Backbone as JSON Lines, residues from 0, in Angstrom:
{"i":0,"aa":"X","n":[0.22,-63.51,28.21],"ca":[0.81,-63.45,26.9],"c":[-0.21,-62.86,25.94]}
{"i":1,"aa":"X","n":[0.22,-61.86,25.14],"ca":[-0.66,-61.22,24.17],"c":[-0.19,-61.54,22.77]}
{"i":2,"aa":"X","n":[-1.11,-61.4,21.83],"ca":[-0.75,-61.73,20.46],"c":[-0.31,-60.5,19.66]}
{"i":3,"aa":"X","n":[-0.17,-59.33,20.3],"ca":[0.34,-58.14,19.63],"c":[-0.73,-57.28,19.0]}
{"i":4,"aa":"X","n":[-1.97,-57.7,19.02],"ca":[-3.05,-56.95,18.38],"c":[-3.42,-55.68,19.14]}
{"i":5,"aa":"X","n":[-3.5,-55.7,20.47],"ca":[-3.9,-54.47,21.16],"c":[-2.96,-53.29,20.89]}
{"i":6,"aa":"X","n":[-1.64,-53.47,20.9],"ca":[-0.78,-52.32,20.6],"c":[-0.97,-51.81,19.16]}
{"i":7,"aa":"X","n":[-1.19,-52.69,18.2],"ca":[-1.4,-52.28,16.81],"c":[-2.71,-51.51,16.69]}
{"i":8,"aa":"X","n":[-3.78,-52.04,17.31],"ca":[-5.07,-51.36,17.26],"c":[-4.99,-50.01,17.96]}
{"i":9,"aa":"X","n":[-4.26,-49.93,19.06],"ca":[-4.09,-48.67,19.78],"c":[-3.34,-47.65,18.92]}
{"i":10,"aa":"X","n":[-2.31,-48.08,18.24],"ca":[-1.54,-47.2,17.37],"c":[-2.39,-46.69,16.21]}
{"i":11,"aa":"X","n":[-3.12,-47.59,15.56],"ca":[-3.99,-47.2,14.44],"c":[-5.06,-46.21,14.93]}
{"i":12,"aa":"X","n":[-5.64,-46.49,16.1],"ca":[-6.65,-45.6,16.67],"c":[-6.09,-44.22,16.98]}
{"i":13,"aa":"X","n":[-4.88,-44.18,17.52],"ca":[-4.22,-42.92,17.84],"c":[-3.92,-42.11,16.58]}
{"i":14,"aa":"X","n":[-3.42,-42.74,15.56],"ca":[-3.13,-42.07,14.28],"c":[-4.43,-41.53,13.67]}
{"i":15,"aa":"X","n":[-5.5,-42.3,13.71],"ca":[-6.79,-41.86,13.18],"c":[-7.32,-40.67,13.96]}
{"i":16,"aa":"X","n":[-7.17,-40.69,15.28],"ca":[-7.64,-39.58,16.12],"c":[-6.86,-38.31,15.81]}
{"i":17,"aa":"X","n":[-5.58,-38.42,15.64],"ca":[-4.75,-37.25,15.29],"c":[-5.16,-36.71,13.92]}
{"i":18,"aa":"X","n":[-5.4,-37.6,12.97],"ca":[-5.83,-37.18,11.63],"c":[-7.16,-36.44,11.66]}
{"i":19,"aa":"X","n":[-8.11,-36.96,12.43],"ca":[-9.41,-36.3,12.56],"c":[-9.25,-34.93,13.23]}
{"i":20,"aa":"X","n":[-8.41,-34.86,14.25],"ca":[-8.18,-33.59,14.94],"c":[-7.57,-32.55,14.0]}
{"i":21,"aa":"X","n":[-6.64,-32.95,13.16],"ca":[-6.03,-32.02,12.21],"c":[-7.05,-31.53,11.18]}
{"i":22,"aa":"X","n":[-7.98,-32.4,10.79],"ca":[-9.01,-31.98,9.85],"c":[-10.01,-31.02,10.49]}
{"i":23,"aa":"X","n":[-10.39,-31.3,11.73],"ca":[-11.37,-30.47,12.42],"c":[-10.75,-29.16,12.91]}
{"i":24,"aa":"X","n":[-9.6,-29.25,13.51],"ca":[-8.92,-28.06,14.05],"c":[-7.67,-27.81,13.22]}
{"i":25,"aa":"X","n":[-7.87,-27.19,12.06],"ca":[-6.75,-26.96,11.16],"c":[-5.74,-26.01,11.81]}
{"i":26,"aa":"X","n":[-4.47,-26.19,11.49],"ca":[-3.45,-25.33,12.07],"c":[-3.74,-23.86,11.73]}
{"i":27,"aa":"X","n":[-3.39,-23.0,12.65],"ca":[-3.64,-21.57,12.51],"c":[-2.82,-20.99,11.36]}
{"i":28,"aa":"X","n":[-3.47,-20.23,10.52],"ca":[-2.76,-19.49,9.5],"c":[-3.5,-18.18,9.27]}
{"i":29,"aa":"X","n":[-2.76,-17.12,9.18],"ca":[-3.35,-15.8,8.97],"c":[-2.86,-15.26,7.63]}
{"i":30,"aa":"X","n":[-3.71,-14.53,6.94],"ca":[-3.27,-13.94,5.68],"c":[-2.21,-12.86,5.95]}
{"i":31,"aa":"X","n":[-1.33,-12.7,5.0],"ca":[-0.29,-11.69,5.12],"c":[-0.9,-10.3,5.07]}
{"i":32,"aa":"X","n":[-0.47,-9.39,5.95],"ca":[-0.98,-8.02,5.87],"c":[-0.5,-7.29,4.62]}
{"i":33,"aa":"X","n":[0.45,-7.88,3.92],"ca":[1.02,-7.25,2.72],"c":[0.36,-7.78,1.45]}
{"i":34,"aa":"X","n":[-0.54,-8.74,1.57],"ca":[-1.21,-9.33,0.41],"c":[-1.96,-8.31,-0.45]}
{"i":35,"aa":"X","n":[-2.61,-7.29,0.12],"ca":[-3.32,-6.31,-0.73],"c":[-2.42,-5.53,-1.69]}
{"i":36,"aa":"X","n":[-1.11,-5.62,-1.49],"ca":[-0.17,-4.89,-2.34],"c":[0.32,-5.73,-3.53]}
{"i":37,"aa":"X","n":[-0.04,-7.0,-3.55],"ca":[0.42,-7.88,-4.64],"c":[-0.19,-7.46,-5.97]}
{"i":38,"aa":"X","n":[-1.5,-7.23,-6.02],"ca":[-2.16,-6.86,-7.28],"c":[-1.62,-5.53,-7.84]}
{"i":39,"aa":"X","n":[-1.48,-4.46,-7.03],"ca":[-0.9,-3.24,-7.58],"c":[0.55,-3.43,-8.04]}
{"i":40,"aa":"X","n":[1.32,-4.23,-7.3],"ca":[2.71,-4.48,-7.7],"c":[2.76,-5.26,-9.01]}
{"i":41,"aa":"X","n":[1.87,-6.22,-9.15],"ca":[1.83,-7.03,-10.37],"c":[1.43,-6.16,-11.58]}
{"i":42,"aa":"X","n":[0.44,-5.29,-11.4],"ca":[0.04,-4.38,-12.49],"c":[1.21,-3.47,-12.89]}
{"i":43,"aa":"X","n":[1.92,-2.98,-11.89],"ca":[3.08,-2.12,-12.12],"c":[4.16,-2.86,-12.91]}
{"i":44,"aa":"X","n":[4.45,-4.1,-12.51],"ca":[5.48,-4.88,-13.21],"c":[5.04,-5.24,-14.63]}
{"i":45,"aa":"X","n":[3.77,-5.54,-14.82],"ca":[3.28,-5.82,-16.18],"c":[3.39,-4.58,-17.06]}
{"i":46,"aa":"X","n":[3.12,-3.42,-16.51],"ca":[3.29,-2.18,-17.27],"c":[4.76,-1.95,-17.6]}
{"i":47,"aa":"X","n":[5.65,-2.34,-16.68],"ca":[7.09,-2.21,-16.93],"c":[7.53,-3.16,-18.05]}
{"i":48,"aa":"X","n":[7.01,-4.38,-18.04],"ca":[7.35,-5.34,-19.09],"c":[6.91,-4.81,-20.45]}
{"i":49,"aa":"X","n":[5.72,-4.22,-20.48],"ca":[5.19,-3.67,-21.73],"c":[5.81,-2.32,-22.08]}
{"i":50,"aa":"X","n":[6.61,-1.79,-21.16],"ca":[7.21,-0.45,-21.3],"c":[6.14,0.59,-21.6]}
{"i":51,"aa":"X","n":[5.05,0.48,-20.86],"ca":[3.89,1.37,-21.0],"c":[4.05,2.52,-20.02]}
{"i":52,"aa":"X","n":[4.64,3.6,-20.48],"ca":[4.92,4.73,-19.6],"c":[3.64,5.4,-19.08]}
{"i":53,"aa":"X","n":[2.57,5.38,-19.88],"ca":[1.31,5.99,-19.44],"c":[0.74,5.19,-18.26]}
{"i":54,"aa":"X","n":[0.71,3.87,-18.37],"ca":[0.22,3.03,-17.27],"c":[1.11,3.17,-16.05]}
{"i":55,"aa":"X","n":[2.41,3.25,-16.25],"ca":[3.33,3.41,-15.12],"c":[3.09,4.74,-14.42]}
{"i":56,"aa":"X","n":[2.86,5.8,-15.17],"ca":[2.59,7.11,-14.57],"c":[1.28,7.1,-13.79]}
{"i":57,"aa":"X","n":[0.29,6.36,-14.28],"ca":[-0.99,6.25,-13.57],"c":[-0.86,5.49,-12.26]}
{"i":58,"aa":"X","n":[0.09,4.57,-12.2],"ca":[0.27,3.74,-11.01],"c":[1.32,4.28,-10.05]}
{"i":59,"aa":"X","n":[1.97,5.36,-10.43],"ca":[3.06,5.92,-9.63],"c":[2.7,7.34,-9.18]}
{"i":60,"aa":"X","n":[3.39,7.8,-8.15],"ca":[3.19,9.16,-7.66],"c":[4.43,10.02,-7.82]}
{"i":61,"aa":"X","n":[5.43,9.49,-8.49],"ca":[6.69,10.22,-8.69],"c":[7.35,9.71,-9.97]}
{"i":62,"aa":"X","n":[8.26,10.49,-10.53],"ca":[8.95,10.05,-11.76],"c":[9.93,8.9,-11.54]}
{"i":63,"aa":"X","n":[10.51,8.78,-10.34],"ca":[11.55,7.76,-10.09],"c":[11.05,6.33,-10.31]}
{"i":64,"aa":"X","n":[9.88,5.93,-9.81],"ca":[9.45,4.55,-10.06],"c":[9.13,4.28,-11.53]}
{"i":65,"aa":"X","n":[8.73,5.3,-12.26],"ca":[8.49,5.14,-13.7],"c":[9.82,4.87,-14.4]}
{"i":66,"aa":"X","n":[10.84,5.66,-14.06],"ca":[12.16,5.49,-14.67],"c":[12.75,4.13,-14.32]}
{"i":67,"aa":"X","n":[12.6,3.71,-13.06],"ca":[13.13,2.4,-12.64],"c":[12.45,1.29,-13.42]}
{"i":68,"aa":"X","n":[11.13,1.36,-13.53],"ca":[10.38,0.31,-14.22],"c":[10.73,0.25,-15.7]}
{"i":69,"aa":"X","n":[10.85,1.4,-16.34],"ca":[11.21,1.41,-17.76],"c":[12.61,0.84,-17.97]}
{"i":70,"aa":"X","n":[13.53,1.18,-17.07],"ca":[14.9,0.63,-17.15],"c":[14.88,-0.89,-16.97]}
{"i":71,"aa":"X","n":[14.16,-1.37,-15.96],"ca":[14.07,-2.82,-15.72],"c":[13.4,-3.52,-16.89]}
{"i":72,"aa":"X","n":[12.33,-2.93,-17.42],"ca":[11.63,-3.54,-18.56],"c":[12.48,-3.58,-19.82]}
{"i":73,"aa":"X","n":[13.34,-2.59,-19.97],"ca":[14.19,-2.53,-21.15],"c":[15.39,-3.48,-21.02]}
{"i":74,"aa":"X","n":[15.98,-3.57,-19.83],"ca":[17.21,-4.35,-19.67],"c":[16.99,-5.81,-19.3]}
{"i":75,"aa":"X","n":[15.85,-6.12,-18.67],"ca":[15.63,-7.5,-18.22],"c":[14.15,-7.88,-18.29]}
{"i":76,"aa":"X","n":[13.54,-7.85,-19.47],"ca":[12.1,-8.14,-19.55],"c":[11.73,-9.56,-19.15]}
{"i":77,"aa":"X","n":[12.58,-10.54,-19.46],"ca":[12.26,-11.93,-19.09],"c":[12.32,-12.13,-17.58]}
{"i":78,"aa":"X","n":[13.31,-11.54,-16.96],"ca":[13.43,-11.62,-15.51],"c":[12.25,-10.93,-14.84]}
{"i":79,"aa":"X","n":[11.88,-9.78,-15.36],"ca":[10.75,-9.04,-14.81],"c":[9.45,-9.83,-14.97]}
{"i":80,"aa":"X","n":[9.31,-10.54,-16.08],"ca":[8.11,-11.37,-16.3],"c":[8.04,-12.51,-15.28]}
{"i":81,"aa":"X","n":[9.17,-13.09,-14.96],"ca":[9.2,-14.14,-13.93],"c":[8.8,-13.56,-12.59]}
{"i":82,"aa":"X","n":[9.31,-12.38,-12.29],"ca":[8.95,-11.71,-11.04],"c":[7.46,-11.43,-11.0]}
{"i":83,"aa":"X","n":[6.9,-10.9,-12.07],"ca":[5.48,-10.55,-12.1],"c":[4.6,-11.78,-11.88]}
{"i":84,"aa":"X","n":[5.01,-12.91,-12.41],"ca":[4.22,-14.14,-12.29],"c":[4.31,-14.75,-10.89]}
{"i":85,"aa":"X","n":[5.48,-14.69,-10.26],"ca":[5.68,-15.37,-8.99],"c":[5.84,-14.47,-7.8]}
{"i":86,"aa":"X","n":[5.37,-13.26,-7.9],"ca":[5.53,-12.26,-6.84],"c":[4.83,-12.68,-5.56]}
{"i":87,"aa":"X","n":[5.53,-12.59,-4.43],"ca":[4.89,-12.84,-3.14],"c":[5.53,-11.94,-2.08]}
{"i":88,"aa":"X","n":[4.7,-11.36,-1.23],"ca":[5.23,-10.47,-0.2],"c":[5.9,-11.26,0.92]}
{"i":89,"aa":"X","n":[7.04,-10.79,1.38],"ca":[7.72,-11.5,2.46],"c":[7.81,-10.66,3.73]}
{"i":90,"aa":"X","n":[7.52,-9.38,3.63],"ca":[7.58,-8.53,4.81],"c":[7.29,-7.1,4.43]}
{"i":91,"aa":"X","n":[7.26,-6.27,5.43],"ca":[7.03,-4.86,5.16],"c":[6.88,-4.06,6.42]}
{"i":92,"aa":"X","n":[6.58,-2.79,6.25],"ca":[6.28,-1.92,7.38],"c":[5.36,-0.81,6.9]}
{"i":93,"aa":"X","n":[4.57,-0.33,7.81],"ca":[3.56,0.68,7.48],"c":[3.68,1.84,8.44]}
{"i":94,"aa":"X","n":[3.59,3.05,7.92],"ca":[3.49,4.23,8.77],"c":[2.65,5.27,8.04]}
{"i":95,"aa":"X","n":[1.62,5.72,8.68],"ca":[0.7,6.66,8.05],"c":[0.08,6.04,6.81]}
{"i":96,"aa":"X","n":[0.12,6.78,5.71],"ca":[-0.45,6.27,4.46],"c":[0.62,5.65,3.56]}
{"i":97,"aa":"X","n":[1.81,5.42,4.11],"ca":[2.94,4.88,3.35],"c":[3.27,3.47,3.83]}
{"i":98,"aa":"X","n":[3.53,2.58,2.88],"ca":[3.83,1.19,3.21],"c":[4.99,0.7,2.35]}
{"i":99,"aa":"X","n":[5.98,0.13,2.99],"ca":[7.07,-0.56,2.29],"c":[6.75,-2.04,2.27]}
{"i":100,"aa":"X","n":[6.9,-2.67,1.12],"ca":[6.68,-4.11,1.0],"c":[7.87,-4.73,0.29]}
{"i":101,"aa":"X","n":[8.37,-5.8,0.86],"ca":[9.47,-6.57,0.25],"c":[8.85,-7.75,-0.46]}
{"i":102,"aa":"X","n":[9.13,-7.87,-1.76],"ca":[8.6,-8.96,-2.56],"c":[9.72,-9.91,-2.93]}
{"i":103,"aa":"X","n":[9.39,-11.19,-2.87],"ca":[10.3,-12.25,-3.3],"c":[9.6,-13.09,-4.34]}
{"i":104,"aa":"X","n":[10.34,-13.99,-4.94],"ca":[9.77,-14.95,-5.88],"c":[10.35,-16.32,-5.57]}
{"i":105,"aa":"X","n":[9.6,-17.36,-5.87],"ca":[10.1,-18.71,-5.59],"c":[11.03,-19.2,-6.69]}
{"i":106,"aa":"X","n":[11.09,-18.46,-7.8],"ca":[12.02,-18.83,-8.88],"c":[13.45,-18.52,-8.46]}
{"i":107,"aa":"X","n":[14.38,-19.15,-9.08],"ca":[15.78,-18.94,-8.73],"c":[16.37,-17.7,-9.38]}
{"i":108,"aa":"X","n":[15.59,-16.99,-10.16],"ca":[16.08,-15.78,-10.79],"c":[16.21,-14.69,-9.72]}
{"i":109,"aa":"X","n":[17.32,-14.0,-9.73],"ca":[17.58,-12.93,-8.76],"c":[17.43,-13.43,-7.32]}
{"i":110,"aa":"X","n":[17.91,-14.62,-7.08],"ca":[17.78,-15.21,-5.76],"c":[18.43,-14.32,-4.71]}
{"i":111,"aa":"X","n":[17.74,-14.13,-3.61],"ca":[18.18,-13.33,-2.47],"c":[18.33,-11.84,-2.81]}
{"i":112,"aa":"X","n":[17.69,-11.4,-3.88],"ca":[17.69,-9.98,-4.23],"c":[16.24,-9.55,-4.46]}
{"i":113,"aa":"X","n":[15.53,-9.28,-3.38],"ca":[14.11,-8.96,-3.49],"c":[13.87,-7.6,-4.14]}
{"i":114,"aa":"X","n":[12.61,-7.35,-4.44],"ca":[12.18,-6.04,-4.91],"c":[11.53,-5.34,-3.72]}
{"i":115,"aa":"X","n":[11.96,-4.13,-3.45],"ca":[11.34,-3.31,-2.42],"c":[10.49,-2.27,-3.11]}
{"i":116,"aa":"X","n":[9.23,-2.19,-2.72],"ca":[8.33,-1.18,-3.26],"c":[7.75,-0.38,-2.11]}
{"i":117,"aa":"X","n":[7.72,0.92,-2.3],"ca":[7.07,1.82,-1.34],"c":[5.79,2.3,-1.98]}
{"i":118,"aa":"X","n":[4.7,2.07,-1.27],"ca":[3.38,2.47,-1.75],"c":[2.85,3.6,-0.88]}
{"i":119,"aa":"X","n":[2.06,4.45,-1.5],"ca":[1.36,5.5,-0.77],"c":[-0.1,5.41,-1.17]}
{"i":120,"aa":"X","n":[-0.97,5.55,-0.17],"ca":[-2.4,5.51,-0.46],"c":[-2.81,6.77,-1.19]}
{"i":121,"aa":"X","n":[-3.48,6.59,-2.31],"ca":[-3.92,7.74,-3.1],"c":[-5.28,7.37,-3.69]}
{"i":122,"aa":"X","n":[-6.31,8.08,-3.29],"ca":[-7.67,7.8,-3.74],"c":[-8.08,6.36,-3.39]}
{"i":123,"aa":"X","n":[-7.62,5.87,-2.24],"ca":[-8.0,4.54,-1.79],"c":[-7.24,3.39,-2.42]}
{"i":124,"aa":"X","n":[-6.39,3.68,-3.38],"ca":[-5.63,2.64,-4.08],"c":[-4.14,2.88,-3.85]}
{"i":125,"aa":"X","n":[-3.37,1.83,-3.53],"ca":[-1.93,2.03,-3.37],"c":[-1.25,2.38,-4.7]}
{"i":126,"aa":"X","n":[-0.42,3.4,-4.66],"ca":[0.37,3.81,-5.82],"c":[1.84,3.71,-5.45]}
{"i":127,"aa":"X","n":[2.68,3.42,-6.44],"ca":[4.1,3.21,-6.22],"c":[4.81,4.56,-6.06]}
{"i":128,"aa":"X","n":[5.5,4.69,-4.95],"ca":[6.3,5.87,-4.68],"c":[7.77,5.61,-4.97]}
{"i":129,"aa":"X","n":[8.18,4.33,-4.8],"ca":[9.58,3.94,-5.02],"c":[9.63,2.45,-5.29]}
{"i":130,"aa":"X","n":[10.54,2.05,-6.17],"ca":[10.79,0.63,-6.44],"c":[12.29,0.46,-6.62]}
{"i":131,"aa":"X","n":[12.83,-0.62,-6.08],"ca":[14.26,-0.87,-6.28],"c":[14.57,-2.34,-6.04]}
{"i":132,"aa":"X","n":[15.61,-2.78,-6.69],"ca":[16.14,-4.12,-6.51],"c":[17.52,-4.17,-7.15]}
{"i":133,"aa":"X","n":[18.47,-4.77,-6.46],"ca":[19.8,-4.92,-7.05],"c":[19.77,-5.88,-8.24]}
{"i":134,"aa":"X","n":[18.7,-6.61,-8.38],"ca":[18.55,-7.53,-9.51],"c":[18.48,-6.78,-10.85]}
{"i":135,"aa":"X","n":[17.95,-5.57,-10.81],"ca":[17.75,-4.82,-12.05],"c":[18.68,-3.61,-12.15]}
{"i":136,"aa":"X","n":[19.75,-3.64,-11.43],"ca":[20.74,-2.57,-11.53],"c":[20.38,-1.36,-10.69]}
{"i":137,"aa":"X","n":[21.34,-0.49,-10.5],"ca":[21.11,0.68,-9.67],"c":[20.37,1.77,-10.43]}
{"i":138,"aa":"X","n":[19.18,2.05,-10.01],"ca":[18.46,3.14,-10.65],"c":[17.54,3.75,-9.65]}
């Protein structure tokens, strides 16, 4: 006949061992390969919010992303500000010096309507070649 202490001590010991193992061998996590595009995308969106066409032209390689950004900044500046603050990459693809990145936000604004940006490497810095989202209308 036992008094129940050994099973309790065994359970506590097992939980402690698992906790120590999780601290020592943290679960694997790798940084997103699309993370380097967050800062250029954020600068681009901030320029759109400010409707700064000069900054947009400096960050773009074509007239279309400038026009899209100015339209989005003019028609939905508050929504764009939420996007700029909570921007996170969710996927993408790369070929040559061109990269498509899909950005989402954790806010409920424009839920399930991500922003797609196409970047091209230019002088070592990604520049916007295309931007679109159904959240900001067809442009």
